[in-house]
C-alpha positions as CSV (number, residue, x, y, z in Angstrom):
1,M,33.1,52.1,-55.3
2,L,36.8,52.6,-54.4
3,P,38.5,50.1,-52.1
4,C,40.0,51.2,-48.8
5,T,43.2,53.2,-49.1
6,Q,45.2,50.7,-47.0
7,T,44.2,47.7,-49.2
8,L,44.9,49.6,-52.4
9,N,48.3,50.8,-51.1
10,Q,49.2,47.2,-50.1
11,Q,48.4,45.8,-53.5
12,W,50.2,48.7,-55.2
13,H,53.3,48.1,-53.1
14,K,53.4,44.4,-53.9
15,L,53.1,45.1,-57.7
16,S,55.6,48.0,-57.4
17,T,58.2,45.8,-55.8
18,A,57.7,43.1,-58.3
19,I,57.9,45.5,-61.3
20,R,60.9,47.3,-60.0
21,K,62.7,44.0,-59.4
22,A,61.9,42.8,-62.9
23,A,63.0,46.2,-64.4
24,N,66.3,46.2,-62.6
25,E,67.0,42.7,-63.9
26,T,66.0,43.3,-67.5
27,I,66.4,47.1,-68.2
28,P,70.0,48.4,-68.1
29,T,69.2,51.9,-67.0
30,T,66.1,53.9,-66.1
31,K,65.8,57.6,-66.4
32,I,64.1,59.4,-63.5
33,T,63.2,63.0,-64.1
34,S,62.1,65.5,-61.4
35,H,58.7,67.1,-61.8
36,A,57.7,70.5,-60.5
37,H,54.6,70.7,-58.3
38,L,52.8,73.8,-57.3
39,A,53.0,74.3,-53.5
40,F,49.9,76.4,-53.3
41,T,46.5,76.9,-54.9
42,K,45.7,80.3,-56.2
43,K,43.7,81.2,-53.1
44,A,46.5,79.8,-50.8
45,T,49.1,81.9,-52.7
46,Q,47.0,85.0,-52.1
47,L,46.7,84.2,-48.4
48,H,50.5,83.5,-48.3
49,T,51.2,86.9,-49.9
50,A,48.8,88.6,-47.5
51,L,50.5,86.9,-44.6
52,K,53.9,88.3,-45.7
53,N,52.3,91.7,-45.9
54,I,50.9,91.5,-42.4
55,N,54.3,90.3,-41.1
56,K,56.0,93.3,-42.7
57,S,53.4,95.7,-41.2
58,L,53.9,94.0,-37.8
59,H,57.7,94.4,-38.1
60,L,57.3,98.1,-39.0
61,A,54.9,98.7,-36.1
62,I,57.2,96.9,-33.5
63,S,60.2,98.8,-34.8
64,A,58.4,102.1,-34.4
65,R,58.3,102.1,-30.6
66,P,56.7,105.0,-28.8
67,P,57.1,107.9,-28.9
68,T,58.0,107.3,-32.6
69,I,54.8,108.1,-34.5
70,A,56.2,109.1,-37.8
71,Q,53.4,109.6,-40.3
72,Q,55.5,107.9,-43.0
73,T,55.6,104.6,-40.9
74,V,51.8,104.7,-40.4
75,T,51.3,105.3,-44.2
76,Q,53.6,102.3,-45.0
77,I,51.7,100.1,-42.6
78,N,48.3,101.2,-43.9
79,H,49.4,100.5,-47.5
80,L,50.4,96.9,-46.5
81,L,47.1,96.5,-44.6
82,E,45.1,97.6,-47.6
83,K,47.0,95.1,-49.9
84,T,46.4,92.4,-47.2
85,H,42.7,93.1,-47.2
86,L,42.5,93.0,-51.0
87,L,44.2,89.6,-51.1
88,S,42.5,87.9,-48.2
89,N,39.1,89.8,-48.0
90,I,39.7,89.8,-44.2
91,P,38.5,93.2,-42.6
92,I,41.5,95.0,-41.1
93,T,41.3,98.4,-39.6
94,N,43.9,100.9,-40.8
95,L,46.1,102.7,-38.3
96,N,45.7,106.4,-37.4
97,K,48.3,108.9,-36.2
98,D,47.7,107.9,-32.6
99,S,47.9,104.1,-33.1
100,L,51.6,104.0,-32.2
101,N,51.6,106.3,-29.2
102,Y,52.1,105.0,-25.6
103,A,48.4,104.6,-24.9
104,N,47.5,102.6,-28.0
105,F,50.8,100.9,-28.9
106,S,50.1,97.6,-27.1
107,N,46.5,97.4,-28.4
108,T,47.7,98.0,-32.0
109,I,50.3,95.3,-31.8
110,N,47.7,92.9,-30.5
111,Q,45.3,93.7,-33.3
112,L,48.1,93.0,-35.9
113,H,49.0,89.8,-34.2
114,T,45.3,88.7,-34.3
115,A,45.1,89.5,-38.0
116,R,48.3,87.6,-38.6
117,N,47.1,84.5,-36.7
118,T,43.8,84.6,-38.7
119,L,45.7,84.7,-42.0
120,Y,48.1,82.0,-40.9
121,N,45.2,79.6,-40.0
122,A,43.3,80.5,-43.2
123,R,46.3,79.7,-45.3
124,N,47.0,76.4,-43.6
125,I,43.3,75.3,-43.9
126,E,43.4,76.1,-47.6
127,N,46.6,74.1,-48.1
128,Q,45.3,71.2,-46.1
129,A,42.1,71.1,-48.2
130,A,44.1,71.3,-51.4
131,Q,46.4,68.5,-50.2
132,R,43.4,66.3,-49.3
133,D,42.0,66.9,-52.8
134,R,45.3,66.0,-54.4
135,I,45.6,62.8,-52.3
136,Q,42.1,61.7,-53.2
137,T,42.6,62.4,-56.9
138,A,45.8,60.4,-56.8
139,I,44.1,57.5,-55.0
140,S,41.3,57.5,-57.6
141,K,43.8,57.7,-60.5
142,R,45.8,54.9,-59.0
143,Y,42.7,52.7,-58.6
144,V,41.7,53.3,-62.3
145,N,45.2,52.6,-63.5
146,F,45.3,49.5,-61.3
147,M,42.1,48.2,-62.8
148,D,42.1,49.4,-66.4
149,N,45.5,50.9,-67.5
150,T,48.4,48.6,-66.8
151,T,50.8,50.7,-69.0
152,K,50.2,53.9,-67.0
153,M,50.6,51.9,-63.7
154,I,54.0,50.5,-64.8
155,D,55.1,54.0,-66.1
156,S,54.1,55.5,-62.7
157,I,56.0,52.9,-60.7
158,L,59.2,53.2,-62.9
159,H,58.8,57.0,-63.1
160,R,58.7,56.9,-66.8
161,H,57.3,60.1,-68.2
162,T,57.5,61.9,-71.5
163,D,58.6,65.5,-71.0
164,P,56.8,67.9,-73.3
165,V,58.9,69.9,-75.7
166,S,57.7,73.2,-77.2
167,F,59.0,74.9,-80.3
168,Y,57.7,78.4,-80.9
169,N,59.8,78.9,-84.0
170,I,62.6,77.3,-86.0
171,K,65.3,79.5,-87.3
172,Q,67.0,78.5,-90.6
173,I,69.8,80.2,-92.4
174,D,67.4,82.2,-94.6
175,N,64.0,81.6,-93.0
176,L,62.1,81.7,-89.7
177,I,59.3,79.2,-89.3
178,T,56.6,80.3,-87.0
179,S,53.5,78.4,-88.3
180,P,52.6,75.5,-85.9
181,S,51.8,73.1,-88.7
182,Q,55.1,73.9,-90.5
183,I,57.0,73.5,-87.3
184,K,55.5,70.1,-86.7
185,Q,56.3,69.0,-90.2
186,H,59.8,70.3,-90.1
187,V,60.5,68.4,-86.8
188,Q,58.9,65.3,-88.2
189,D,61.1,65.4,-91.3
190,H,64.2,66.1,-89.2
191,F,63.8,63.1,-87.0
192,E,62.7,60.8,-89.9
193,N,65.9,61.8,-91.6
194,W,68.0,61.5,-88.4
195,T,66.8,58.0,-87.6
196,K,66.7,56.6,-91.1
197,A,68.7,53.6,-92.1
198,N,72.3,54.5,-92.5
199,P,74.3,51.5,-93.8
200,P,78.1,51.8,-93.6
201,N,80.1,52.5,-96.8
202,N,82.0,49.3,-97.3
203,T,84.2,50.8,-100.0
204,E,85.7,53.2,-97.5
205,W,86.5,50.3,-95.2
206,L,88.1,48.3,-98.0
207,N,90.4,51.2,-98.8
C-alpha cells in the first residue's frame, strides 16, 4: 500500500536536498538535459484537432454574414464539420444553403458554438485524466525507487539520464554498414580503441 502523497513528497524533498548538497560539494559539474514530453494523448490530440476545425468553421460562418450565402463557404464549413465528426465522434449537423441567411444565421452560429464548447470540455477532460494518470504513475515509481532502487532515485534527483543514440548505418570509405549486429560491433571496437591506454612517447619529449 502506497503512503500518502504528502508524506512521500516530504521524505523525497529531504533526501533530494541532502543529495543535491552532497553532489554540489563533491561533483565538479552536473549535466542536465531537457526531455521532451508529449502534451496530449492520442485521443486528446484528435479532440484538439477537431477543436481547431470547429474554430475554423465558426470563423468562416461568422465572416459570411447575411445575405452572403455563397455555396463555396457552406461547402468549406461542411468539409470541416465532417472532419471534426470523424475525429471526435460527436454528431454535428451539416449546413445547408439556407443556414447562413438572415432567418437562420443566429441559430447556426449558436449550434457551432455549442459544438465548440462540447469539444473544448471533452479535450480538457481527456487531458486532465491523462495528467492524473501520469501523476499517479510518477508517485508509484517514486515510491518504488525510494524503497528498492536507490540508484534510480539519485539519478532522478540529479537529473542524470542516459540519452539513447541510434545508428541506422555507418558509412566507411568503401563500405556501408547496415546490419544491426555489425553496427554494434563497429561502435564497440571504435570506442575500445578510442579509450585504450595511450602512454606518451618519451623519446619525442627527450628530443
